[in-house]
N, C-alpha and C positions, 0 to 999 in steps of 0.2 A: 353633525350638524342634522338635528330633527325635522321631518317633513316638516312642513306649515300649513298643507295642503293635502287631504288624505286621499287618494286614489287619483290624483292630480292626472297622469298619465291616461288611465283610462279616460276617464271625463274629456282630455282634451284629442280623443283619435279621431271624431269627427268634424272638430273645430277647424277654424283657419286662423282662431286667435283667442287671444283672453281679453275684454275688456276688464279693466282695472280702475275701480271707484279712483275718484280723484283725493280722495281721505289715505288710501295708503301711500304716495311718493309724499302727502301732507304729514302722515304719522312720519315717515323717516325725515324729511327735512326739520321737523321741530323735535325730535326725539321724544316723542309721545311716551309719557312713562309706562302708558298701559299697554299701547298697540304696537310702537316703534319696532321692538324687536321680531315681533310676528308679521311685520309689513316688509321688516327688511328680507328675510326669509323666503316669506311669500312673494315678495316679486322677483326675488334671484329664482327661487326655482321656478315662477311661470317663464321668466325669461329664457331659462336654460330651454325648456321644450318647445315654448310657441313666441308669435309674433305679440310683443304686447300694447295694446290699444287702450289709451287712457282716454275717458271722456271729458271733457272739456270742464275748464273751472273760473269765474270770472276774478280769483287772483290771479291767474297769470295768461300772460299775452304771448300765443304764440307767433313768431317772427322766423321765418326763412334767413339765412346768414346771406347778407349781398354777395356780389361775385368777387369784388376785390376781400373778401375774408379769407380766400383759397390761397391767395396770393402772398397777402400780408402774413396769414399763419404759417405758409411754408417758410417766408424768409427769415421770420424771426424764429423759427424751429431752426433751419439750419445754422443763422446764427450762434444759437444758444450751442448744438452740437460742437461748432468750431472753436468755440470758448472753452469747451470741457464739460458742457451740461448732460446733463445723464443721456444715456443710449437707450433706456428705456422708452417706449411709444408716449410723449406728451402731446401728439402732435394733434388730438380732439383739444388740447387745455388752450395750445396758440390759436386754434382758431375760433375757440370763445373770446377768447383775447382779444382778437384781432376784432372780434364782431363787435364787440364792446367798444374798442378803439374808432373804426369807420362810423359805427351808429352812434358815436360820442353817449355812451352808454355808464353807465355807473357801473363797476363790478364788484360783488360783493361775495367772491366763492374762496375760502381759506387756501383751498390747493394752488388757486394760481397767484394768491398776494404773495406765497412765499416767496414768488420768483421774482418779484419786482428788481 
């Protein structure tokens, strides 16, 4: 994979993280024909070397996981494994699904919808 950002490691040497404009994840989420591939490579590159900080955007609302999410997510993951589910780590997927269930949120994420 070719680098998306020239001299990234040098530029990050004295920084505590990298502020990524909200357009980058939006390019990825919308599979933007002009910027989608570059945004995927750039975000992966930055995340490999430092903390990614994303500025707020009015399109998204950030919410913390409720405490109940950890319990339900872990229980669901254990049940899935006992029933022969994948041995790869899908625990974050179960946490997201548990968060949606507890908070009564619609869930439109292809990766999770495959496992219903």
